[in-house]
GUNU-13665 format. One record per residue: residue number from 1; residue in three letters; x, y, z of N, C-alpha, C in turn. Coordinates in Angstrom, 1 decimal, padded with zeros to 4 digits. Example, Ala and Ser with C-alpha at 12.3 -4.5 7.8 and 13.67 -1.06 7.14 Angstrom:
residues 2
   i  aa    npx    npy    npz   capx   capy   capz    cpx    cpy    cpz
   1 ALA  013.2 -005.7  007.8  012.3 -004.5  007.8  013.2 -003.3  007.8
   2 SER  012.8 -002.2  007.1  013.7 -001.1  007.1  012.9  000.0  007.9
end
This chain:
residues 78
   i  aa    npx    npy    npz   capx   capy   capz    cpx    cpy    cpz
   1 MET -031.9 -032.4  050.6 -032.7 -031.4  049.9 -033.8 -030.9  050.8
   2 LYS -034.0 -029.6  050.9 -035.0 -029.0  051.7 -036.3 -028.9  050.9
   3 LYS -037.3 -029.3  051.5 -038.6 -029.3  050.9 -039.4 -028.1  051.4
   4 THR -040.0 -027.3  050.6 -040.8 -026.1  051.0 -042.3 -026.4  050.9
   5 LEU -043.0 -025.8  051.8 -044.5 -025.9  051.7 -045.0 -025.0  050.7
   6 SER -046.1 -025.4  050.1 -046.8 -024.5  049.1 -047.6 -023.6  050.0
   7 ASP -048.1 -022.5  049.3 -048.9 -021.5  050.0 -050.3 -022.0  050.3
   8 ILE -050.9 -021.6  051.4 -052.3 -021.9  051.7 -053.1 -020.9  050.9
   9 PRO -054.1 -021.3  050.2 -055.0 -020.3  049.5 -055.6 -019.3  050.4
  10 PHE -055.7 -018.1  049.9 -056.3 -017.0  050.7 -057.7 -017.3  051.2
  11 SER -058.5 -017.9  050.3 -059.9 -018.3  050.6 -059.9 -019.2  051.8
  12 ILE -059.0 -020.1  051.9 -058.9 -021.1  053.1 -058.6 -020.3  054.4
  13 ILE -057.7 -019.4  054.3 -057.3 -018.6  055.4 -058.5 -017.8  055.9
  14 GLU -059.2 -017.1  055.0 -060.4 -016.4  055.4 -061.5 -017.2  056.1
  15 LYS -061.7 -018.4  055.6 -062.7 -019.3  056.2 -062.2 -019.8  057.6
  16 ALA -060.9 -020.1  057.7 -060.4 -020.5  059.0 -060.5 -019.4  060.0
  17 ILE -060.3 -018.2  059.7 -060.4 -017.1  060.6 -061.9 -017.0  061.1
  18 ASN -062.8 -017.3  060.2 -064.2 -017.3  060.6 -064.7 -018.7  061.2
  19 GLU -063.7 -019.4  061.7 -064.0 -020.7  062.4 -064.6 -021.8  061.6
  20 ASP -064.3 -021.9  060.3 -064.8 -023.0  059.5 -063.9 -024.2  059.8
  21 ILE -064.6 -025.3  060.3 -063.8 -026.5  060.7 -063.0 -027.1  059.6
  22 GLU -063.6 -027.2  058.4 -062.9 -027.8  057.3 -061.6 -027.0  056.9
  23 ALA -061.7 -025.7  057.0 -060.6 -024.9  056.6 -059.5 -025.0  057.7
  24 ILE -059.9 -025.1  059.0 -058.9 -025.3  060.0 -058.2 -026.7  059.9
  25 ASP -059.0 -027.7  059.6 -058.4 -029.0  059.3 -057.5 -029.0  058.2
  26 TYR -057.8 -028.2  057.1 -056.9 -028.1  056.0 -055.5 -027.5  056.4
  27 ILE -055.6 -026.5  057.2 -054.3 -025.8  057.7 -053.6 -026.8  058.6
  28 LEU -054.3 -027.5  059.5 -053.6 -028.5  060.4 -052.9 -029.6  059.5
  29 ALA -053.6 -030.0  058.5 -053.0 -031.1  057.6 -051.8 -030.5  056.9
  30 HIS -051.9 -029.2  056.5 -050.8 -028.6  055.8 -049.5 -028.6  056.6
  31 TYR -049.7 -028.3  057.9 -048.5 -028.2  058.8 -048.2 -029.5  059.6
  32 ARG -049.0 -030.6  059.4 -048.8 -031.8  060.2 -047.4 -032.3  060.3
  33 ASN -046.7 -032.4  059.1 -045.4 -033.0  059.2 -044.4 -032.1  059.9
  34 TYR -044.6 -030.8  059.8 -043.7 -029.8  060.5 -043.9 -029.9  062.0
  35 ILE -045.2 -030.1  062.4 -045.5 -030.2  063.8 -044.9 -031.5  064.4
  36 ILE -045.1 -032.6  063.6 -044.5 -033.8  064.1 -043.0 -033.7  064.2
  37 ARG -042.3 -033.1  063.3 -040.9 -032.9  063.3 -040.5 -032.1  064.6
  38 LEU -041.3 -031.1  064.9 -041.0 -030.3  066.1 -041.2 -031.1  067.4
  39 SER -042.1 -032.0  067.4 -042.4 -032.7  068.6 -041.7 -034.1  068.7
  40 THR -040.8 -034.4  067.8 -040.1 -035.6  067.9 -038.9 -035.5  068.9
  41 ARG -038.8 -036.5  069.8 -037.9 -036.6  070.8 -037.0 -037.8  070.7
  42 VAL -035.8 -037.8  071.3 -034.9 -038.9  071.4 -035.0 -039.4  072.8
  43 ALA -035.1 -040.7  073.0 -035.1 -041.4  074.3 -034.1 -042.5  074.3
  44 ARG -033.7 -042.9  075.5 -032.8 -044.0  075.7 -033.5 -045.1  076.6
  45 ASP -033.3 -046.3  076.2 -033.8 -047.4  077.1 -032.7 -047.8  078.1
  46 GLU -033.1 -048.9  078.8 -032.1 -049.4  079.9 -030.8 -049.9  079.3
  47 ASN -030.8 -050.3  078.0 -029.6 -050.8  077.4 -028.8 -049.7  076.7
  48 ASN -029.2 -048.4  076.9 -028.6 -047.2  076.3 -028.8 -047.2  074.8
  49 ASN -029.8 -047.8  074.3 -030.2 -047.7  072.9 -031.0 -046.4  072.7
  50 GLU -030.7 -045.7  071.6 -031.5 -044.5  071.4 -032.7 -044.8  070.4
  51 TYR -033.8 -044.2  070.6 -034.9 -044.3  069.6 -035.6 -043.0  069.6
  52 MET -036.3 -042.7  068.6 -037.1 -041.5  068.4 -038.5 -041.7  068.5
  53 TYR -039.3 -040.8  069.1 -040.7 -041.0  069.3 -041.3 -039.6  069.2
  54 VAL -042.6 -039.6  068.9 -043.4 -038.3  068.8 -044.0 -038.1  070.2
  55 ASP -043.7 -037.0  070.8 -044.3 -036.6  072.0 -045.7 -036.1  071.8
  56 ASP -046.7 -036.9  072.1 -048.0 -036.6  071.7 -048.5 -035.4  072.5
  57 ASP -048.1 -035.2  073.7 -048.5 -034.0  074.5 -048.0 -032.7  073.8
  58 MET -046.7 -032.7  073.3 -046.2 -031.6  072.6 -046.9 -031.3  071.3
  59 ARG -047.1 -032.4  070.5 -047.9 -032.3  069.3 -049.2 -031.7  069.5
  60 SER -049.9 -032.1  070.5 -051.3 -031.6  070.8 -051.2 -030.1  071.2
  61 ARG -050.2 -029.8  072.0 -050.0 -028.4  072.4 -049.8 -027.5  071.2
  62 LEU -048.9 -027.9  070.2 -048.6 -027.1  069.1 -049.8 -027.0  068.2
  63 GLU -050.6 -028.1  068.0 -051.8 -028.0  067.2 -052.8 -027.0  067.8
  64 SER -053.0 -027.1  069.1 -053.9 -026.2  069.9 -053.5 -024.7  069.7
  65 LYS -052.2 -024.5  069.8 -051.6 -023.1  069.7 -051.9 -022.6  068.3
  66 LEU -051.7 -023.4  067.3 -052.0 -023.0  065.9 -053.4 -022.7  065.7
  67 ILE -054.3 -023.5  066.2 -055.8 -023.2  066.1 -056.1 -021.9  066.8
  68 TYR -055.6 -021.8  068.0 -055.9 -020.5  068.8 -055.4 -019.3  068.0
  69 SER -054.2 -019.4  067.5 -053.6 -018.3  066.8 -054.4 -017.9  065.5
  70 ILE -054.9 -018.9  064.8 -055.7 -018.7  063.6 -057.0 -017.9  064.0
  71 ILE -057.7 -018.4  065.0 -059.0 -017.9  065.3 -059.0 -016.6  066.1
  72 LYS -058.1 -016.5  067.0 -058.1 -015.3  067.9 -057.1 -014.2  067.5
  73 LYS -056.0 -014.5  067.0 -054.9 -013.5  066.8 -054.7 -013.1  065.4
  74 PHE -055.1 -013.9  064.4 -054.7 -013.6  063.0 -055.6 -012.5  062.5
  75 LYS -055.0 -011.5  061.9 -055.6 -010.4  061.3 -055.2 -010.2  059.9
  76 ILE -056.1 -009.9  059.0 -055.8 -009.7  057.6 -055.8 -008.1  057.4
  77 LEU -054.6 -007.7  057.0 -054.5 -006.2  056.8 -054.9 -005.9  055.4
  78 SER -055.5 -004.8  055.2 -055.9 -004.3  053.9 -054.9 -003.4  053.3
end
Protein backbone atom coordinates (compact mmCIF):
# COMPACT_ATOMS: atom_id res chain seq x y z
CA MET A 1 0.00 0.00 0.00
CA LYS A 2 1.39 3.36 -1.02
CA LYS A 3 1.32 6.02 1.66
CA THR A 4 0.93 9.64 0.60
CA LEU A 5 2.19 12.70 2.42
CA SER A 6 -0.23 15.28 3.68
CA ASP A 7 0.10 18.81 2.39
CA ILE A 8 2.33 21.29 4.17
CA PRO A 9 0.29 24.28 5.39
CA PHE A 10 0.76 27.43 3.33
CA SER A 11 1.67 29.45 6.42
CA ILE A 12 4.61 27.11 7.09
CA ILE A 13 5.82 27.49 3.51
CA GLU A 14 5.69 31.29 3.78
CA LYS A 15 7.67 31.22 7.01
CA ALA A 16 10.24 28.83 5.56
CA ILE A 17 10.81 31.07 2.54
CA ASN A 18 11.51 33.90 5.01
CA GLU A 19 14.15 31.70 6.69
CA ASP A 20 12.19 30.76 9.82
CA ILE A 21 14.22 27.92 11.37
CA GLU A 22 11.22 26.18 12.93
CA ALA A 23 9.34 26.17 9.62
CA ILE A 24 12.37 24.74 7.79
CA ASP A 25 12.69 22.05 10.47
CA TYR A 26 8.99 21.24 10.00
CA ILE A 27 9.51 20.75 6.26
CA LEU A 28 12.64 18.63 6.81
CA ALA A 29 10.73 16.45 9.27
CA HIS A 30 7.89 16.18 6.75
CA TYR A 31 10.26 14.77 4.10
CA ARG A 32 12.64 12.87 6.44
CA ASN A 33 11.39 9.35 5.60
CA TYR A 34 11.44 10.08 1.87
CA ILE A 35 15.00 11.42 2.08
CA ILE A 36 16.09 8.36 4.05
CA ARG A 37 14.51 6.09 1.45
CA LEU A 38 16.36 7.90 -1.33
CA SER A 39 19.68 7.64 0.49
CA THR A 40 19.42 3.94 1.41
CA ARG A 41 22.08 1.78 -0.22
CA VAL A 42 22.78 -1.95 -0.46
CA ALA A 43 26.25 -3.18 0.47
CA ARG A 44 27.89 -6.61 0.56
CA ASP A 45 30.37 -7.83 3.14
CA GLU A 46 33.28 -10.24 2.63
CA ASN A 47 30.91 -13.22 2.96
CA ASN A 48 28.71 -11.85 0.17
CA ASN A 49 25.87 -11.03 2.57
CA GLU A 50 23.76 -8.07 1.59
CA TYR A 51 22.67 -5.40 4.01
CA MET A 52 21.07 -2.00 3.67
CA TYR A 53 22.38 1.19 5.21
CA VAL A 54 21.65 4.90 5.05
CA ASP A 55 24.36 6.81 3.22
CA ASP A 56 24.72 9.77 5.60
CA ASP A 57 26.62 11.84 3.03
CA MET A 58 23.78 11.46 0.51
CA ARG A 59 21.15 12.17 3.19
CA SER A 60 22.99 15.33 4.20
CA ARG A 61 23.29 16.48 0.59
CA LEU A 62 19.57 15.94 -0.05
CA GLU A 63 18.62 17.86 3.08
CA SER A 64 20.98 20.71 2.16
CA LYS A 65 19.57 20.88 -1.37
CA LEU A 66 16.02 21.00 0.01
CA ILE A 67 16.91 23.85 2.39
CA TYR A 68 18.69 25.76 -0.39
CA SER A 69 15.73 25.30 -2.73
CA ILE A 70 13.28 26.56 -0.12
CA ILE A 71 15.26 29.68 0.75
CA LYS A 72 16.76 30.69 -2.61
CA LYS A 73 14.61 29.28 -5.40
CA PHE A 74 11.05 28.88 -4.17
CA LYS A 75 8.66 31.56 -5.43
CA ILE A 76 5.00 31.96 -4.59
CA LEU A 77 3.02 33.01 -7.63
CA SER A 78 -0.02 35.21 -7.15
